[in-house]
C-alpha positions in Angstrom: 118.7 80.1 119.7 117.7 83.7 119.4 114.1 84.6 118.8 113.3 85.3 115.1 110.4 87.5 114.1 109.4 88.3 110.5 106.8 90.8 109.3 105.1 89.3 106.3 102.0 89.1 104.1 100.1 86.5 102.2 101.7 86.3 98.8 105.3 87.5 99.0 108.1 85.5 97.3 110.7 87.4 99.2 109.1 86.4 102.5 109.0 82.7 101.3 112.7 82.9 100.4 113.7 84.4 103.7 111.6 81.9 105.6 113.2 79.0 103.6 116.7 80.3 104.4 116.0 80.7 108.1 114.6 77.1 108.2 117.8 75.9 106.4 119.8 77.5 109.2 117.9 75.7 111.9 115.2 78.2 112.9 112.3 76.0 114.0 110.3 78.6 115.9 109.8 81.6 113.5 107.2 84.1 114.6 105.5 85.5 111.6 103.5 88.7 111.9 101.1 89.0 109.0 100.5 92.7 108.3 97.8 91.9 105.8 95.7 90.1 108.4 96.3 92.7 111.1 96.8 96.2 109.5 97.8 97.7 112.9 100.9 95.6 112.8 102.0 97.4 109.5 102.2 100.7 111.5 104.2 98.9 114.2 106.5 97.5 111.6 107.1 100.9 110.0 107.7 102.5 113.4 110.2 99.8 114.4 112.1 99.7 111.0 111.4 102.8 109.1 110.6 100.6 106.1 107.3 99.8 104.4 108.2 96.6 102.6 108.1 93.0 103.7 109.7 90.9 104.9 111.3 92.8 107.8 113.3 90.4 110.0 114.4 90.6 113.6 116.8 88.3 115.3 116.6 88.9 119.0 116.3 92.7 119.2 118.5 93.3 116.1 116.7 94.5 112.9 118.3 92.5 110.0 116.2 94.1 107.3 114.6 92.4 104.3 115.3 89.3 102.3 118.3 90.7 100.5 119.8 91.9 103.8 119.3 88.4 105.3 120.9 86.7 102.3 123.9 89.1 102.4 124.3 88.5 106.1 124.3 84.7 105.6 126.8 84.9 102.7 129.1 87.1 104.9 129.0 84.4 107.6 127.1 86.6 110.1 123.7 84.8 110.2 124.5 81.7 112.1 126.4 83.4 115.0 123.4 85.8 115.4 121.0 82.9 115.5 123.1 81.1 118.1 123.6 84.1 120.4 
């Protein structure tokens, strides 16, 4: 299974929703980078994605985007093949 990384912060309902979907799809090892606990990671996230909001999700080296992007990818049938790659 591909490595999944999610930039997140403490109270974020979109982060929780994205995390729940990933777990439903079998992701057991989700790396969560908390930008509220390590502010330098916020700068890294912005540099990597060009976005300032969380969550920001990566599967392998591919930037998926936020929660809505993840849900759309799943509904289109593209999430599970990426996870299995």
